[in-house]
Structure formats: structure tokens, C-alpha cells
C-alpha beads as a LAMMPS data file, in Angstrom:
LAMMPS data file: protein, C-alpha beads

309 atoms
308 bonds

1 atom types
1 bond types

-500.0 500.0 xlo xhi
-500.0 500.0 ylo yhi
-500.0 500.0 zlo zhi

Masses

1 110.0

Atoms # bond

1 1 1 315.361 -422.836 -195.819
2 1 1 316.726 -421.947 -192.437
3 1 1 319.503 -422.010 -190.576
4 1 1 320.277 -425.494 -189.084
5 1 1 323.103 -426.365 -186.964
6 1 1 323.715 -430.287 -186.160
7 1 1 326.253 -430.025 -182.334
8 1 1 328.912 -432.900 -181.945
9 1 1 329.740 -433.850 -178.558
10 1 1 333.236 -435.910 -177.818
11 1 1 333.299 -439.289 -178.722
12 1 1 330.364 -438.892 -181.055
13 1 1 329.056 -442.301 -182.705
14 1 1 329.703 -440.939 -186.366
15 1 1 329.316 -444.374 -187.973
16 1 1 325.836 -444.930 -186.366
17 1 1 324.463 -441.394 -187.867
18 1 1 325.984 -442.051 -191.228
19 1 1 324.775 -445.302 -191.631
20 1 1 321.305 -444.122 -190.638
21 1 1 320.945 -441.976 -193.966
22 1 1 321.431 -438.684 -192.168
23 1 1 323.385 -437.102 -194.594
24 1 1 322.900 -436.784 -198.204
25 1 1 324.622 -439.877 -200.289
26 1 1 326.431 -437.566 -202.129
27 1 1 327.495 -435.301 -199.392
28 1 1 328.817 -438.559 -197.873
29 1 1 331.248 -439.647 -200.314
30 1 1 332.544 -436.313 -200.766
31 1 1 333.615 -436.375 -196.790
32 1 1 334.958 -439.703 -197.134
33 1 1 337.946 -437.834 -199.503
34 1 1 338.518 -435.188 -197.013
35 1 1 340.492 -435.510 -193.405
36 1 1 338.226 -436.704 -190.795
37 1 1 336.840 -435.595 -188.507
38 1 1 339.041 -434.838 -184.491
39 1 1 336.456 -436.276 -182.287
40 1 1 338.465 -435.884 -179.725
41 1 1 337.230 -432.794 -179.452
42 1 1 333.247 -430.898 -180.129
43 1 1 331.349 -429.023 -183.131
44 1 1 329.061 -428.190 -185.064
45 1 1 327.822 -428.562 -188.295
46 1 1 326.119 -425.987 -190.696
47 1 1 323.543 -426.578 -193.540
48 1 1 324.819 -425.309 -196.623
49 1 1 321.988 -423.905 -198.447
50 1 1 323.627 -423.677 -201.762
51 1 1 324.091 -427.471 -201.936
52 1 1 320.167 -427.781 -202.348
53 1 1 318.325 -427.594 -205.613
54 1 1 315.195 -426.966 -203.379
55 1 1 315.278 -424.698 -200.855
56 1 1 311.371 -424.104 -200.623
57 1 1 308.510 -425.790 -200.560
58 1 1 305.045 -424.641 -200.223
59 1 1 302.979 -424.891 -197.417
60 1 1 299.144 -426.334 -197.153
61 1 1 296.872 -427.746 -194.983
62 1 1 294.324 -430.879 -194.561
63 1 1 291.150 -429.231 -195.248
64 1 1 289.249 -433.167 -194.429
65 1 1 286.599 -433.139 -192.161
66 1 1 288.142 -434.135 -189.589
67 1 1 291.210 -431.919 -189.524
68 1 1 289.773 -428.389 -191.043
69 1 1 289.051 -427.532 -187.688
70 1 1 292.578 -427.660 -186.419
71 1 1 294.639 -426.307 -189.408
72 1 1 296.885 -429.325 -189.745
73 1 1 299.987 -429.279 -192.276
74 1 1 299.154 -431.763 -195.593
75 1 1 302.980 -431.758 -196.168
76 1 1 305.559 -431.423 -193.032
77 1 1 308.257 -428.817 -192.647
78 1 1 310.859 -431.294 -194.791
79 1 1 314.337 -428.789 -194.136
80 1 1 313.432 -429.268 -189.973
81 1 1 313.309 -432.400 -187.586
82 1 1 310.604 -433.751 -187.436
83 1 1 308.364 -437.133 -186.670
84 1 1 306.178 -438.472 -189.158
85 1 1 304.627 -441.932 -188.381
86 1 1 307.726 -442.546 -186.326
87 1 1 309.806 -441.237 -189.580
88 1 1 311.988 -438.015 -189.837
89 1 1 311.270 -436.384 -192.587
90 1 1 314.225 -433.819 -192.270
91 1 1 315.944 -433.788 -195.805
92 1 1 319.269 -435.321 -196.894
93 1 1 322.176 -433.275 -195.105
94 1 1 324.519 -431.339 -196.655
95 1 1 327.722 -431.444 -196.038
96 1 1 328.173 -434.548 -194.807
97 1 1 330.911 -434.348 -191.703
98 1 1 334.832 -433.867 -192.292
99 1 1 337.566 -431.851 -190.947
100 1 1 336.812 -429.480 -193.591
101 1 1 333.116 -428.997 -192.741
102 1 1 333.146 -428.492 -189.586
103 1 1 333.215 -425.946 -186.994
104 1 1 335.629 -426.920 -183.622
105 1 1 334.723 -425.426 -180.594
106 1 1 337.342 -423.284 -179.467
107 1 1 339.217 -423.672 -175.728
108 1 1 338.106 -420.415 -173.554
109 1 1 341.605 -418.762 -171.798
110 1 1 344.012 -419.524 -174.401
111 1 1 345.224 -416.341 -175.175
112 1 1 344.161 -415.452 -178.564
113 1 1 344.456 -411.930 -178.538
114 1 1 341.487 -410.492 -181.453
115 1 1 342.867 -407.218 -181.130
116 1 1 346.001 -408.289 -183.154
117 1 1 343.732 -409.406 -185.555
118 1 1 343.520 -407.919 -189.114
119 1 1 340.268 -406.174 -189.790
120 1 1 337.363 -407.545 -191.781
121 1 1 337.460 -405.796 -195.808
122 1 1 333.457 -405.311 -196.842
123 1 1 332.478 -403.477 -199.668
124 1 1 330.675 -399.954 -198.958
125 1 1 332.266 -400.096 -195.352
126 1 1 333.845 -396.719 -194.048
127 1 1 337.219 -397.771 -192.165
128 1 1 336.293 -398.117 -187.828
129 1 1 337.946 -394.753 -186.665
130 1 1 338.521 -396.582 -182.985
131 1 1 340.111 -398.973 -184.955
132 1 1 342.076 -396.321 -186.829
133 1 1 343.040 -395.189 -183.571
134 1 1 344.152 -398.113 -182.057
135 1 1 346.772 -398.239 -184.667
136 1 1 347.588 -395.114 -184.350
137 1 1 348.180 -395.457 -180.591
138 1 1 350.779 -398.503 -181.199
139 1 1 352.479 -397.271 -184.133
140 1 1 352.991 -393.814 -181.793
141 1 1 354.799 -396.038 -178.698
142 1 1 356.495 -398.501 -180.373
143 1 1 358.389 -396.076 -182.613
144 1 1 359.423 -394.776 -178.678
145 1 1 359.700 -397.808 -177.397
146 1 1 361.837 -399.391 -180.786
147 1 1 364.922 -400.455 -179.302
148 1 1 367.523 -402.122 -177.207
149 1 1 367.330 -402.923 -173.615
150 1 1 368.535 -404.988 -170.555
151 1 1 367.066 -406.230 -167.171
152 1 1 369.567 -407.690 -164.539
153 1 1 370.324 -407.158 -160.607
154 1 1 373.989 -407.124 -161.341
155 1 1 374.785 -410.100 -158.688
156 1 1 376.470 -412.768 -160.534
157 1 1 376.283 -413.631 -164.618
158 1 1 372.297 -413.327 -165.378
159 1 1 371.050 -410.655 -167.511
160 1 1 367.917 -410.527 -170.113
161 1 1 369.221 -408.412 -173.526
162 1 1 365.700 -407.453 -175.356
163 1 1 365.388 -405.944 -178.945
164 1 1 362.210 -404.103 -179.149
165 1 1 360.952 -403.406 -182.952
166 1 1 358.986 -400.214 -184.208
167 1 1 356.098 -402.829 -185.330
168 1 1 355.075 -403.997 -181.949
169 1 1 357.646 -407.499 -182.580
170 1 1 360.423 -407.932 -180.154
171 1 1 363.381 -410.887 -179.712
172 1 1 365.792 -411.332 -177.081
173 1 1 368.008 -413.768 -175.109
174 1 1 367.923 -414.519 -170.957
175 1 1 371.638 -416.002 -169.761
176 1 1 372.435 -417.015 -166.312
177 1 1 376.368 -418.129 -166.252
178 1 1 377.588 -419.874 -163.344
179 1 1 381.432 -420.420 -164.105
180 1 1 382.596 -422.673 -160.546
181 1 1 379.558 -425.660 -161.372
182 1 1 382.329 -427.701 -163.366
183 1 1 383.056 -430.837 -163.792
184 1 1 384.767 -433.677 -167.025
185 1 1 382.160 -433.605 -168.936
186 1 1 381.266 -429.427 -168.628
187 1 1 384.809 -427.887 -167.673
188 1 1 383.639 -424.609 -168.450
189 1 1 380.624 -424.528 -166.222
190 1 1 377.283 -424.258 -166.317
191 1 1 374.453 -421.433 -167.723
192 1 1 370.831 -421.207 -168.363
193 1 1 370.139 -419.680 -170.976
194 1 1 366.599 -418.497 -173.217
195 1 1 366.075 -417.252 -176.535
196 1 1 362.628 -415.865 -177.427
197 1 1 360.498 -413.894 -179.677
198 1 1 357.611 -412.758 -179.193
199 1 1 354.747 -409.000 -180.010
200 1 1 352.949 -406.605 -178.531
201 1 1 349.772 -406.184 -180.287
202 1 1 347.544 -403.314 -178.939
203 1 1 348.792 -399.388 -177.104
204 1 1 346.832 -397.476 -174.730
205 1 1 347.878 -394.246 -173.975
206 1 1 348.112 -392.951 -170.353
207 1 1 347.428 -389.253 -169.000
208 1 1 350.753 -389.260 -167.313
209 1 1 352.493 -389.738 -170.650
210 1 1 352.935 -393.348 -170.414
211 1 1 351.422 -396.462 -172.690
212 1 1 349.548 -399.178 -171.400
213 1 1 351.463 -402.157 -173.754
214 1 1 349.455 -405.780 -174.426
215 1 1 351.905 -408.644 -174.422
216 1 1 350.079 -411.544 -176.891
217 1 1 351.617 -414.664 -174.353
218 1 1 350.836 -417.217 -177.118
219 1 1 353.237 -415.525 -179.660
220 1 1 355.884 -415.590 -176.352
221 1 1 358.019 -418.690 -178.511
222 1 1 361.542 -420.096 -176.748
223 1 1 363.808 -421.939 -179.189
224 1 1 364.000 -426.018 -178.345
225 1 1 363.122 -427.603 -175.614
226 1 1 362.352 -425.891 -172.420
227 1 1 364.217 -428.163 -169.699
228 1 1 366.742 -428.997 -172.067
229 1 1 370.547 -429.768 -171.643
230 1 1 373.150 -429.914 -174.698
231 1 1 377.247 -428.779 -173.772
232 1 1 378.908 -426.748 -176.062
233 1 1 382.741 -425.760 -175.696
234 1 1 382.697 -426.977 -172.172
235 1 1 380.013 -425.514 -170.666
236 1 1 376.117 -427.205 -170.280
237 1 1 373.569 -425.161 -171.209
238 1 1 370.059 -425.505 -170.299
239 1 1 366.922 -424.033 -172.175
240 1 1 364.734 -422.250 -169.633
241 1 1 361.845 -419.551 -169.295
242 1 1 363.350 -415.833 -170.283
243 1 1 363.613 -414.170 -167.204
244 1 1 361.766 -411.346 -167.199
245 1 1 359.427 -412.085 -170.004
246 1 1 357.827 -415.291 -169.447
247 1 1 354.493 -413.207 -167.539
248 1 1 353.773 -412.230 -171.671
249 1 1 350.836 -410.035 -170.221
250 1 1 350.976 -406.390 -170.029
251 1 1 354.379 -403.721 -169.708
252 1 1 354.382 -400.217 -169.248
253 1 1 356.427 -397.844 -171.516
254 1 1 358.089 -394.757 -169.800
255 1 1 359.728 -393.178 -172.090
256 1 1 362.479 -390.569 -171.786
257 1 1 362.280 -387.691 -169.821
258 1 1 359.533 -389.331 -167.673
259 1 1 358.853 -388.193 -164.143
260 1 1 360.822 -391.648 -162.388
261 1 1 358.880 -390.435 -159.489
262 1 1 355.862 -391.499 -160.930
263 1 1 357.141 -395.285 -160.941
264 1 1 357.172 -397.105 -158.552
265 1 1 360.563 -398.313 -156.171
266 1 1 360.650 -401.439 -157.475
267 1 1 360.423 -400.664 -161.269
268 1 1 363.501 -398.143 -159.713
269 1 1 365.545 -400.142 -158.428
270 1 1 365.916 -402.420 -161.869
271 1 1 368.038 -399.126 -162.625
272 1 1 371.751 -399.701 -161.507
273 1 1 373.426 -400.831 -164.486
274 1 1 373.118 -397.752 -166.336
275 1 1 374.948 -395.233 -164.080
276 1 1 372.203 -392.951 -163.006
277 1 1 370.419 -393.649 -159.843
278 1 1 366.484 -392.641 -159.564
279 1 1 366.447 -393.385 -156.299
280 1 1 365.006 -389.352 -155.691
281 1 1 363.216 -389.440 -158.784
282 1 1 363.991 -387.340 -161.941
283 1 1 363.774 -387.470 -165.554
284 1 1 364.515 -391.243 -167.053
285 1 1 367.393 -390.858 -168.598
286 1 1 366.768 -393.632 -170.877
287 1 1 363.492 -395.238 -172.182
288 1 1 362.247 -397.929 -169.030
289 1 1 360.275 -400.769 -170.216
290 1 1 358.582 -402.750 -166.649
291 1 1 356.709 -405.877 -167.227
292 1 1 353.383 -405.534 -165.072
293 1 1 351.746 -408.644 -165.654
294 1 1 350.745 -410.402 -162.571
295 1 1 352.542 -413.010 -160.380
296 1 1 351.730 -415.859 -158.268
297 1 1 350.805 -413.721 -155.224
298 1 1 348.161 -411.433 -157.460
299 1 1 350.296 -408.083 -157.778
300 1 1 352.132 -407.258 -160.573
301 1 1 356.355 -408.370 -161.075
302 1 1 357.398 -404.953 -161.295
303 1 1 360.353 -406.391 -163.578
304 1 1 362.075 -402.862 -165.649
305 1 1 364.445 -402.677 -168.653
306 1 1 365.924 -400.204 -169.725
307 1 1 366.861 -399.268 -172.701
308 1 1 371.176 -398.685 -173.353
309 1 1 371.576 -395.688 -174.606

Bonds

1 1 1 2
2 1 2 3
3 1 3 4
4 1 4 5
5 1 5 6
6 1 6 7
7 1 7 8
8 1 8 9
9 1 9 10
10 1 10 11
11 1 11 12
12 1 12 13
13 1 13 14
14 1 14 15
15 1 15 16
16 1 16 17
17 1 17 18
18 1 18 19
19 1 19 20
20 1 20 21
21 1 21 22
22 1 22 23
23 1 23 24
24 1 24 25
25 1 25 26
26 1 26 27
27 1 27 28
28 1 28 29
29 1 29 30
30 1 30 31
31 1 31 32
32 1 32 33
33 1 33 34
34 1 34 35
35 1 35 36
36 1 36 37
37 1 37 38
38 1 38 39
39 1 39 40
40 1 40 41
41 1 41 42
42 1 42 43
43 1 43 44
44 1 44 45
45 1 45 46
46 1 46 47
47 1 47 48
48 1 48 49
49 1 49 50
50 1 50 51
51 1 51 52
52 1 52 53
53 1 53 54
54 1 54 55
55 1 55 56
56 1 56 57
57 1 57 58
58 1 58 59
59 1 59 60
60 1 60 61
61 1 61 62
62 1 62 63
63 1 63 64
64 1 64 65
65 1 65 66
66 1 66 67
67 1 67 68
68 1 68 69
69 1 69 70
70 1 70 71
71 1 71 72
72 1 72 73
73 1 73 74
74 1 74 75
75 1 75 76
76 1 76 77
77 1 77 78
78 1 78 79
79 1 79 80
80 1 80 81
81 1 81 82
82 1 82 83
83 1 83 84
84 1 84 85
85 1 85 86
86 1 86 87
87 1 87 88
88 1 88 89
89 1 89 90
90 1 90 91
91 1 91 92
92 1 92 93
93 1 93 94
94 1 94 95
95 1 95 96
96 1 96 97
97 1 97 98
98 1 98 99
99 1 99 100
100 1 100 101
101 1 101 102
102 1 102 103
103 1 103 104
104 1 104 105
105 1 105 106
106 1 106 107
107 1 107 108
108 1 108 109
109 1 109 110
110 1 110 111
111 1 111 112
112 1 112 113
113 1 113 114
114 1 114 115
115 1 115 116
116 1 116 117
117 1 117 118
118 1 118 119
119 1 119 120
120 1 120 121
121 1 121 122
122 1 122 123
123 1 123 124
124 1 124 125
125 1 125 126
126 1 126 127
127 1 127 128
128 1 128 129
129 1 129 130
130 1 130 131
131 1 131 132
132 1 132 133
133 1 133 134
134 1 134 135
135 1 135 136
136 1 136 137
137 1 137 138
138 1 138 139
139 1 139 140
140 1 140 141
141 1 141 142
142 1 142 143
143 1 143 144
144 1 144 145
145 1 145 146
146 1 146 147
147 1 147 148
148 1 148 149
149 1 149 150
150 1 150 151
151 1 151 152
152 1 152 153
153 1 153 154
154 1 154 155
155 1 155 156
156 1 156 157
157 1 157 158
158 1 158 159
159 1 159 160
160 1 160 161
161 1 161 162
162 1 162 163
163 1 163 164
164 1 164 165
165 1 165 166
166 1 166 167
167 1 167 168
168 1 168 169
169 1 169 170
170 1 170 171
171 1 171 172
172 1 172 173
173 1 173 174
174 1 174 175
175 1 175 176
176 1 176 177
177 1 177 178
178 1 178 179
179 1 179 180
180 1 180 181
181 1 181 182
182 1 182 183
183 1 183 184
184 1 184 185
185 1 185 186
186 1 186 187
187 1 187 188
188 1 188 189
189 1 189 190
190 1 190 191
191 1 191 192
192 1 192 193
193 1 193 194
194 1 194 195
195 1 195 196
196 1 196 197
197 1 197 198
198 1 198 199
199 1 199 200
200 1 200 201
201 1 201 202
202 1 202 203
203 1 203 204
204 1 204 205
205 1 205 206
206 1 206 207
207 1 207 208
208 1 208 209
209 1 209 210
210 1 210 211
211 1 211 212
212 1 212 213
213 1 213 214
214 1 214 215
215 1 215 216
216 1 216 217
217 1 217 218
218 1 218 219
219 1 219 220
220 1 220 221
221 1 221 222
222 1 222 223
223 1 223 224
224 1 224 225
225 1 225 226
226 1 226 227
227 1 227 228
228 1 228 229
229 1 229 230
230 1 230 231
231 1 231 232
232 1 232 233
233 1 233 234
234 1 234 235
235 1 235 236
236 1 236 237
237 1 237 238
238 1 238 239
239 1 239 240
240 1 240 241
241 1 241 242
242 1 242 243
243 1 243 244
244 1 244 245
245 1 245 246
246 1 246 247
247 1 247 248
248 1 248 249
249 1 249 250
250 1 250 251
251 1 251 252
252 1 252 253
253 1 253 254
254 1 254 255
255 1 255 256
256 1 256 257
257 1 257 258
258 1 258 259
259 1 259 260
260 1 260 261
261 1 261 262
262 1 262 263
263 1 263 264
264 1 264 265
265 1 265 266
266 1 266 267
267 1 267 268
268 1 268 269
269 1 269 270
270 1 270 271
271 1 271 272
272 1 272 273
273 1 273 274
274 1 274 275
275 1 275 276
276 1 276 277
277 1 277 278
278 1 278 279
279 1 279 280
280 1 280 281
281 1 281 282
282 1 282 283
283 1 283 284
284 1 284 285
285 1 285 286
286 1 286 287
287 1 287 288
288 1 288 289
289 1 289 290
290 1 290 291
291 1 291 292
292 1 292 293
293 1 293 294
294 1 294 295
295 1 295 296
296 1 296 297
297 1 297 298
298 1 298 299
299 1 299 300
300 1 300 301
301 1 301 302
302 1 302 303
303 1 303 304
304 1 304 305
305 1 305 306
306 1 306 307
307 1 307 308
308 1 308 309
């Protein structure tokens, strides 16, 4: 008995297939006790040899005079689909279809970060040097990145505070306050606000001493309902995307002491609030973390957080 898979496209008529006797009766009864499959998603069902008492049959040939020159099989292989006088001799399928027995198609471009998944532990297998090195670089980078950062333009009342942990996780808060936007319902003004969490999952050490970090897009989470508004202490607060971190893909970590002349002018320009000007270059007085994810124009956004010293 070799591997055997059955593909089910979206909207498959399972009841018709079940009524045809395609599945083993006992396996079908077990499947009916489990959660129904989601037929709005394509999936495959794999035959499980462990559920069968017999997984091998002898192969013989029909040696009657009319067939001896052709080598026709006396017994059709019961483990593969066939046509025997209009009937399919395939043994009934085990298991039957349920949510627990099928494999759903994972849609592409969902932001799944494979590097964040733990390595499989196989008896007798040696640890991957590549994986060990990658873990070491990430640990090295995050040890330097850990701390509190700020991203703000200095105009208006907006800013994003970011806290990075040594394990690569981060959290923060973005707020843009307008105290002049008042009404009877919100006499103390309005604010756009976002409390968020996320994670950096991998790091690459660059030749210039910086590190390229990968931010896991589908792990960036914003508290509350995006777009929802609530009144707190006379202020109307609307939940929104966190400016500076919304595009969560590629970041570059510049350690303290890094030559700022190697950074772009756009990156250096966000250091206004640090009381240090990097217009002429010079070593960084604090660690910097630049969001280099691609914007709608196909160019890196170059939004830089500077660590609070």
C-alpha cells in the first residue's frame, strides 16, 4: 500500500461521495462524531495504512491461452483506483473526511514566518549549525536593541513610544492628540491612539556593523477595534494604526556608536528630539531602529526610532 491522496476542491459534494460507499463504514462512523470539514476551503485527505489490517496482496497473472501473451493480472490491485467491469475495486478509504483528518490548503502570502518556528527534534540528528548561528545572531542583535525608543516629528502632539525586549518581542503606544477639537461630547479634545505588540523573529549581521531585523507582520496586534471611538475623561479617542510600526517587515538596527554618516539623511532627520544633530554625521549617541519596510511607492519608509538614554 503506497501513499494515496484525495483532493477536494471548494464546494465538494461530500454526501454523494459518502453514499457511494467510497469510505469504510467504520471510518465514516468515526468521522461523523468529529467536527465537520470546512468545504469552503480546498483540502486533501491522506489514506492511513495503520488503519488497515491488510496492506499487501500477492500479484499473480491470468495464464489462460487467450491472455498468456498479454500478462493480464488475475487480481486487480485493490490499493489504487481502477475499472473492473464498471466497478472500482479500490478498498474503502480510511479515514473518512472530518476537520480532524484532512489537510487544508494554506493560502499564500499570509505572512507566515518559517524562521520563527522551532526546529524539529529528531532522535540521532545533530543540531543545525545554520539554525544555531541564526539564533546566536538574533540574540546578539536583540541584546543591543533592548530598551525604550521614541519616534516623533516634533510638530503637533503625536509620537510613538516603543519598548523592545531582549527576546525580540516588543510593545508600544502611538498617540496623536488634538486639544482644540472639542465639542459637548468631548470637551477635552480628541486623540488617535494605538496600543500594539509584535515580534522580531530573525536578524542578519551586516558588514557595516548594523543588523537587519525581520518583523513578523501577522504578529503585529493592535488593542481594540481599529476605527472605533470611545469617550474617556472628556476626550474622544479613536483606535488607529500605530504610525512608524504599521508596515512591519524590515527594520535596521544601528548600535550606539555607529557612524551616522552611513545612514540616510531621512533616517538621521528623526533624531530632533534627542538634542543631538546628525546632519554632519558622527557616532550615534544612542541606538537607532529604522523601519525600512517598503511603502506604497515601492521605496523604504525610513522611519527611525531613537532609544531614550
